LOFI-267380 format. One record per residue (C-alpha): residue number from 1; residue in one letter; x, y, z. Coordinates in Angstrom, 3 decimals. Layout:
N
+-----+------+----------+----------+----------+
! seq ! type !     east !    north !       up !
+-----+------+----------+----------+----------+
! NUM !    A !        X !        Y !        Z !
...
+-----+------+----------+----------+----------+
***
This chain:
256
+-----+------+----------+----------+----------+
! seq ! type !     east !    north !       up !
+-----+------+----------+----------+----------+
!   1 !    V !  -10.016 !   13.972 !   29.398 !
!   2 !    M !  -11.431 !   11.544 !   31.960 !
!   3 !    S !  -15.111 !   11.225 !   31.041 !
!   4 !    S !  -17.665 !   11.608 !   28.249 !
!   5 !    H !  -18.866 !   14.703 !   30.099 !
!   6 !    D !  -15.514 !   16.391 !   29.408 !
!   7 !    I !  -16.156 !   16.144 !   25.670 !
!   8 !    E !  -19.876 !   16.468 !   25.145 !
!   9 !    V !  -20.832 !   19.325 !   27.454 !
!  10 !    G !  -20.906 !   22.696 !   25.723 !
!  11 !    L !  -19.842 !   21.446 !   22.290 !
!  12 !    G !  -22.859 !   19.533 !   21.047 !
!  13 !    V !  -20.539 !   16.811 !   19.746 !
!  14 !    K !  -21.249 !   13.134 !   20.306 !
!  15 !    I !  -18.876 !   10.352 !   21.216 !
!  16 !    L !  -19.555 !    7.702 !   18.569 !
!  17 !    A !  -17.217 !    4.981 !   19.824 !
!  18 !    V !  -15.033 !    4.005 !   22.722 !
!  19 !    I !  -12.039 !    1.875 !   21.739 !
!  20 !    P !  -10.749 !   -0.341 !   24.570 !
!  21 !    R !   -7.192 !   -0.484 !   25.771 !
!  22 !    V !   -5.246 !   -3.537 !   24.632 !
!  23 !    K !   -1.781 !   -4.824 !   25.354 !
!  24 !    A !    0.233 !   -4.872 !   22.150 !
!  25 !    R !    3.895 !   -4.748 !   21.242 !
!  26 !    S !    3.569 !   -2.369 !   18.316 !
!  27 !    R !    1.386 !    0.198 !   16.569 !
!  28 !    K !    1.099 !   -2.192 !   13.629 !
!  29 !    E !   -0.485 !   -4.901 !   15.780 !
!  30 !    I !   -3.133 !   -2.451 !   16.962 !
!  31 !    A !   -3.692 !   -1.012 !   13.481 !
!  32 !    L !   -4.361 !   -4.504 !   12.107 !
!  33 !    A !   -6.637 !   -5.627 !   14.956 !
!  34 !    S !   -9.786 !   -5.607 !   12.804 !
!  35 !    L !   -8.053 !   -7.773 !   10.193 !
!  36 !    S !   -6.230 !  -10.191 !   12.483 !
!  37 !    H !   -8.823 !  -10.219 !   15.284 !
!  38 !    S !   -5.915 !  -10.640 !   17.676 !
!  39 !    F !   -7.744 !   -8.198 !   19.935 !
!  40 !    G !  -11.382 !   -9.256 !   19.703 !
!  41 !    E !  -12.852 !   -6.505 !   21.852 !
!  42 !    M !  -11.116 !   -3.822 !   19.789 !
!  43 !    A !  -12.245 !   -5.386 !   16.509 !
!  44 !    E !  -15.812 !   -5.449 !   17.829 !
!  45 !    A !  -15.605 !   -1.777 !   18.777 !
!  46 !    F !  -14.583 !   -0.805 !   15.245 !
!  47 !    A !  -17.274 !   -3.037 !   13.739 !
!  48 !    G !  -19.701 !   -1.165 !   15.969 !
!  49 !    L !  -18.393 !    2.208 !   14.844 !
!  50 !    R !  -18.776 !    1.129 !   11.227 !
!  51 !    S !  -22.361 !    0.076 !   11.945 !
!  52 !    V !  -23.143 !    3.467 !   13.474 !
!  53 !    L !  -21.677 !    5.289 !   10.467 !
!  54 !    D !  -23.716 !    3.069 !    8.116 !
!  55 !    S !  -26.968 !    3.662 !    9.998 !
!  56 !    T !  -29.747 !    5.768 !    8.509 !
!  57 !    A !  -28.850 !    8.620 !   10.860 !
!  58 !    Y !  -25.306 !    8.953 !    9.500 !
!  59 !    R !  -24.754 !    7.193 !    6.182 !
!  60 !    D !  -25.607 !   10.203 !    4.012 !
!  61 !    H !  -22.752 !   12.116 !    5.676 !
!  62 !    T !  -20.045 !    9.490 !    6.037 !
!  63 !    K !  -18.827 !    8.459 !    2.589 !
!  64 !    V !  -15.571 !   10.418 !    2.944 !
!  65 !    I !  -14.353 !   10.400 !    6.550 !
!  66 !    L !  -11.440 !   12.426 !    7.882 !
!  67 !    V !   -9.825 !   11.111 !   11.075 !
!  68 !    G !   -7.997 !   13.867 !   12.940 !
!  69 !    S !   -6.517 !   14.675 !   16.317 !
!  70 !    S !   -5.180 !   17.545 !   18.356 !
!  71 !    L !   -1.726 !   16.073 !   18.914 !
!  72 !    P !    0.296 !   12.977 !   17.963 !
!  73 !    E !   -0.170 !    9.659 !   19.807 !
!  74 !    E !   -3.937 !    9.979 !   20.196 !
!  75 !    G !   -4.628 !    7.053 !   17.867 !
!  76 !    K !   -5.700 !    8.579 !   14.558 !
!  77 !    T !   -3.646 !    6.225 !   12.354 !
!  78 !    T !   -4.644 !    3.026 !   14.162 !
!  79 !    T !   -8.257 !    4.201 !   14.089 !
!  80 !    S !   -8.082 !    5.050 !   10.372 !
!  81 !    C !   -6.651 !    1.612 !    9.574 !
!  82 !    N !   -9.153 !   -0.304 !   11.687 !
!  83 !    L !  -12.152 !    1.686 !   10.512 !
!  84 !    A !  -11.170 !    1.255 !    6.858 !
!  85 !    T !  -10.663 !   -2.476 !    7.447 !
!  86 !    A !  -14.044 !   -2.810 !    9.172 !
!  87 !    C !  -15.726 !   -1.139 !    6.196 !
!  88 !    A !  -13.896 !   -3.387 !    3.727 !
!  89 !    L !  -14.773 !   -6.544 !    5.658 !
!  90 !    N !  -18.408 !   -5.475 !    5.437 !
!  91 !    G !  -18.159 !   -5.605 !    1.649 !
!  92 !    Q !  -17.618 !   -1.904 !    0.992 !
!  93 !    K !  -15.028 !   -0.957 !   -1.615 !
!  94 !    T !  -12.812 !    1.144 !    0.640 !
!  95 !    L !   -9.841 !    3.451 !    0.123 !
!  96 !    L !   -7.522 !    4.445 !    2.977 !
!  97 !    I !   -5.447 !    7.574 !    2.232 !
!  98 !    D !   -2.440 !    8.620 !    4.307 !
!  99 !    F !   -2.511 !   12.417 !    4.198 !
! 100 !    D !   -0.175 !   12.809 !    7.172 !
! 101 !    L !    2.529 !   13.725 !    4.693 !
! 102 !    R !    5.119 !   14.767 !    7.290 !
! 103 !    R !    4.909 !   11.573 !    9.348 !
! 104 !    P !    3.291 !    8.947 !    7.107 !
! 105 !    R !    2.561 !    5.662 !    8.899 !
! 106 !    V !    0.049 !    3.751 !    6.778 !
! 107 !    G !    2.676 !    2.474 !    4.319 !
! 108 !    G !    4.466 !    0.759 !    7.190 !
! 109 !    I !    1.267 !   -0.998 !    8.232 !
! 110 !    F !   -0.012 !   -2.008 !    4.800 !
! 111 !    S !    3.305 !   -2.555 !    3.046 !
! 112 !    M !    3.977 !   -0.482 !   -0.067 !
! 113 !    P !    4.916 !   -2.291 !   -3.294 !
! 114 !    A !    8.468 !   -2.088 !   -4.578 !
! 115 !    G !    9.061 !    1.137 !   -6.482 !
! 116 !    Y !    5.953 !    2.828 !   -5.116 !
! 117 !    Q !    6.507 !    6.599 !   -5.126 !
! 118 !    G !    3.619 !    7.641 !   -2.944 !
! 119 !    L !    1.180 !   10.482 !   -2.505 !
! 120 !    L !    3.621 !   13.234 !   -1.552 !
! 121 !    N !    5.735 !   12.661 !   -4.645 !
! 122 !    Y !    2.612 !   12.755 !   -6.831 !
! 123 !    L !    1.348 !   16.007 !   -5.296 !
! 124 !    A !    4.786 !   17.585 !   -5.632 !
! 125 !    G !    4.730 !   17.124 !   -9.371 !
! 126 !    G !    5.242 !   13.446 !   -9.972 !
! 127 !    Q !    3.882 !   11.853 !  -13.090 !
! 128 !    G !    0.875 !    9.545 !  -13.270 !
! 129 !    E !   -2.804 !    9.552 !  -12.451 !
! 130 !    S !   -4.766 !    8.991 !   -9.253 !
! 131 !    P !   -5.474 !    5.278 !   -9.930 !
! 132 !    E !   -1.736 !    4.606 !  -10.173 !
! 133 !    L !   -1.305 !    5.687 !   -6.535 !
! 134 !    V !   -3.608 !    2.945 !   -5.292 !
! 135 !    Y !   -2.431 !   -0.528 !   -4.308 !
! 136 !    A !   -4.301 !   -3.514 !   -2.913 !
! 137 !    S !   -3.880 !   -4.519 !    0.728 !
! 138 !    E !   -4.052 !   -7.997 !    2.207 !
! 139 !    C !   -7.647 !   -7.216 !    3.206 !
! 140 !    K !  -10.263 !   -7.893 !    0.547 !
! 141 !    N !  -11.987 !   -4.697 !   -0.690 !
! 142 !    L !   -9.389 !   -2.438 !    0.970 !
! 143 !    S !   -7.088 !   -0.319 !   -1.195 !
! 144 !    I !   -4.337 !    1.963 !    0.063 !
! 145 !    M !   -2.928 !    5.310 !   -1.019 !
! 146 !    A !    0.206 !    5.778 !    1.069 !
! 147 !    S !    3.088 !    8.233 !    1.200 !
! 148 !    R !    6.783 !    8.491 !    1.877 !
! 149 !    S !    8.277 !   11.371 !    3.818 !
! 150 !    S !   10.476 !   13.782 !    1.879 !
! 151 !    G !   12.726 !   16.615 !    2.927 !
! 152 !    D !   12.195 !   18.491 !   -0.327 !
! 153 !    A !    8.421 !   18.868 !   -0.716 !
! 154 !    R !    6.405 !   21.225 !    1.499 !
! 155 !    P !    3.083 !   19.561 !    2.404 !
! 156 !    A !    1.546 !   22.881 !    3.452 !
! 157 !    D !    1.935 !   24.161 !   -0.115 !
! 158 !    L !    0.329 !   21.042 !   -1.591 !
! 159 !    V !   -2.661 !   20.041 !    0.520 !
! 160 !    G !   -4.819 !   23.026 !   -0.411 !
! 161 !    G !   -4.183 !   22.703 !   -4.139 !
! 162 !    T !   -6.473 !   21.660 !   -6.970 !
! 163 !    K !   -4.603 !   18.367 !   -7.352 !
! 164 !    V !   -5.839 !   17.231 !   -3.933 !
! 165 !    A !   -9.415 !   18.258 !   -4.740 !
! 166 !    K !   -9.317 !   16.292 !   -8.007 !
! 167 !    L !   -7.799 !   13.270 !   -6.288 !
! 168 !    L !  -10.522 !   13.165 !   -3.640 !
! 169 !    A !  -13.234 !   13.720 !   -6.240 !
! 170 !    W !  -11.865 !   10.688 !   -8.104 !
! 171 !    A !  -11.793 !    8.655 !   -4.871 !
! 172 !    R !  -15.387 !    9.640 !   -4.060 !
! 173 !    A !  -16.540 !    8.509 !   -7.505 !
! 174 !    N !  -14.701 !    5.167 !   -7.431 !
! 175 !    F !  -15.093 !    3.887 !   -3.854 !
! 176 !    D !  -17.957 !    3.198 !   -1.472 !
! 177 !    R !  -16.033 !    4.728 !    1.424 !
! 178 !    V !  -12.886 !    6.818 !    1.742 !
! 179 !    V !  -10.992 !    7.153 !    5.050 !
! 180 !    I !   -8.410 !    9.936 !    5.373 !
! 181 !    D !   -5.659 !    9.812 !    7.992 !
! 182 !    A !   -4.937 !   13.537 !    8.512 !
! 183 !    P !   -2.084 !   15.178 !   10.444 !
! 184 !    P !   -2.730 !   16.486 !   13.973 !
! 185 !    L !   -4.430 !   19.867 !   13.886 !
! 186 !    G !   -2.495 !   21.151 !   16.863 !
! 187 !    L !    0.719 !   21.120 !   14.821 !
! 188 !    V !   -0.283 !   22.094 !   11.262 !
! 189 !    S !   -3.416 !   23.276 !    9.484 !
! 190 !    D !   -3.514 !   20.637 !    6.713 !
! 191 !    A !   -6.506 !   18.913 !    8.295 !
! 192 !    L !   -8.622 !   22.065 !    7.944 !
! 193 !    S !   -8.068 !   22.141 !    4.188 !
! 194 !    L !   -8.809 !   18.439 !    3.865 !
! 195 !    A !  -11.914 !   18.635 !    6.054 !
! 196 !    G !  -13.591 !   20.872 !    3.498 !
! 197 !    L !  -13.386 !   17.990 !    1.017 !
! 198 !    A !  -14.692 !   15.347 !    3.441 !
! 199 !    D !  -18.240 !   14.576 !    4.552 !
! 200 !    C !  -17.461 !   14.302 !    8.247 !
! 201 !    V !  -14.648 !   14.479 !   10.776 !
! 202 !    L !  -13.854 !   12.067 !   13.601 !
! 203 !    V !  -11.715 !   13.708 !   16.288 !
! 204 !    M !   -9.606 !   11.433 !   18.464 !
! 205 !    A !   -9.338 !   11.791 !   22.225 !
! 206 !    R !   -7.355 !    9.617 !   24.616 !
! 207 !    P !   -8.178 !    9.535 !   28.339 !
! 208 !    A !   -5.464 !   10.851 !   30.648 !
! 209 !    T !   -3.442 !   11.926 !   27.588 !
! 210 !    S !   -5.639 !   14.323 !   25.610 !
! 211 !    R !   -6.335 !   17.692 !   27.171 !
! 212 !    K !   -9.906 !   18.962 !   27.317 !
! 213 !    R !   -8.921 !   22.417 !   26.145 !
! 214 !    A !   -6.963 !   21.035 !   23.176 !
! 215 !    V !   -9.772 !   18.713 !   22.036 !
! 216 !    R !  -12.359 !   21.461 !   22.348 !
! 217 !    H !  -10.112 !   23.863 !   20.453 !
! 218 !    T !   -9.675 !   21.317 !   17.658 !
! 219 !    I !  -13.427 !   20.788 !   17.378 !
! 220 !    R !  -14.065 !   24.532 !   17.281 !
! 221 !    R !  -11.452 !   25.037 !   14.557 !
! 222 !    F !  -13.217 !   22.492 !   12.374 !
! 223 !    Q !  -16.528 !   24.199 !   13.110 !
! 224 !    D !  -15.040 !   27.580 !   12.239 !
! 225 !    V !  -14.234 !   26.421 !    8.699 !
! 226 !    G !  -17.759 !   25.148 !    8.167 !
! 227 !    V !  -17.469 !   21.496 !    9.186 !
! 228 !    H !  -20.587 !   20.562 !   11.128 !
! 229 !    A !  -20.576 !   16.760 !   10.909 !
! 230 !    I !  -18.101 !   16.151 !   13.735 !
! 231 !    A !  -17.933 !   13.368 !   16.312 !
! 232 !    V !  -15.373 !   12.044 !   18.783 !
! 233 !    V !  -13.772 !    8.617 !   19.090 !
! 234 !    M !  -12.328 !    7.819 !   22.500 !
! 235 !    N !   -9.214 !    5.666 !   22.158 !
! 236 !    D !   -7.198 !    3.454 !   24.519 !
! 237 !    V !   -9.914 !    3.413 !   27.167 !
! 238 !    D !   -9.594 !    1.530 !   30.438 !
! 239 !    H !  -13.259 !    0.716 !   31.035 !
! 240 !    S !  -12.701 !    0.457 !   34.780 !
! 241 !    K !  -11.586 !    4.107 !   35.001 !
! 242 !    F !  -13.346 !    6.010 !   32.223 !
! 243 !    A !  -16.661 !    7.612 !   33.220 !
! 244 !    Y !  -19.455 !    7.247 !   30.676 !
! 245 !    H !  -22.177 !    9.200 !   32.490 !
! 246 !    G !  -24.886 !    6.755 !   31.574 !
! 247 !    Y !  -23.649 !    5.872 !   28.089 !
! 248 !    G !  -21.876 !    2.663 !   29.093 !
! 249 !    P !  -24.162 !   -0.009 !   27.549 !
! 250 !    Y !  -24.150 !    1.858 !   24.225 !
! 251 !    Y !  -20.453 !    1.249 !   23.697 !
! 252 !    H !  -20.278 !   -2.485 !   24.267 !
! 253 !    Y !  -21.021 !   -3.557 !   20.727 !
! 254 !    R !  -22.313 !   -6.896 !   19.660 !
! 255 !    K !  -20.906 !   -8.676 !   16.648 !
! 256 !    H !  -22.450 !   -7.502 !   13.352 !
+-----+------+----------+----------+----------+
***
């Protein structure tokens, strides 16, 4: 993927945000950019994405947002964390859920409390109720529902169950916005089951890393299961090389 044209032509799917490339030592630094403002341009891009999602054109379809990708390393977790943070900083009571149960990352970014069992354990039969899975982050208004990997539980057997539907119904009723970090669709089908419980899907694409055919296939798979509110977020973009085809000024957000 080298341009907006590669994504938008033939799919009818918009690019809602372009996240700039930054030099960072770790995934955690990037994931916390909107909170730390260590990377101002990136924080502004996520504030802009939040503003677009809150606009009259989108807000009725963006309460529960699933962030997905075709393959790993396209930026879905860092985008989920930054988007959730941007919403929380805007005063929205926000819940970030790590549903990438095979390779959970959110708990390493927003540290889990001692003794926290996590989402996978709960879905696999653990005791407790949905509120007990939630813990406060260092960001005001942002709560986390994280997970720990386990060799015993089978996520594929759990994600499509009634327990997940009830959990997300509870989250919808108790938060202003819910952001779901879903596993890559090119590896497993969990994201398709989760997408049916979300209001919209943001598909990640990364220039010179993501393949046009893979991104288009991912978008079509979501469309095939009845998801129509789909948009793309371009991640790790070198503005000097990425071709916007006339969209350039739209993506340089002002502070909100």
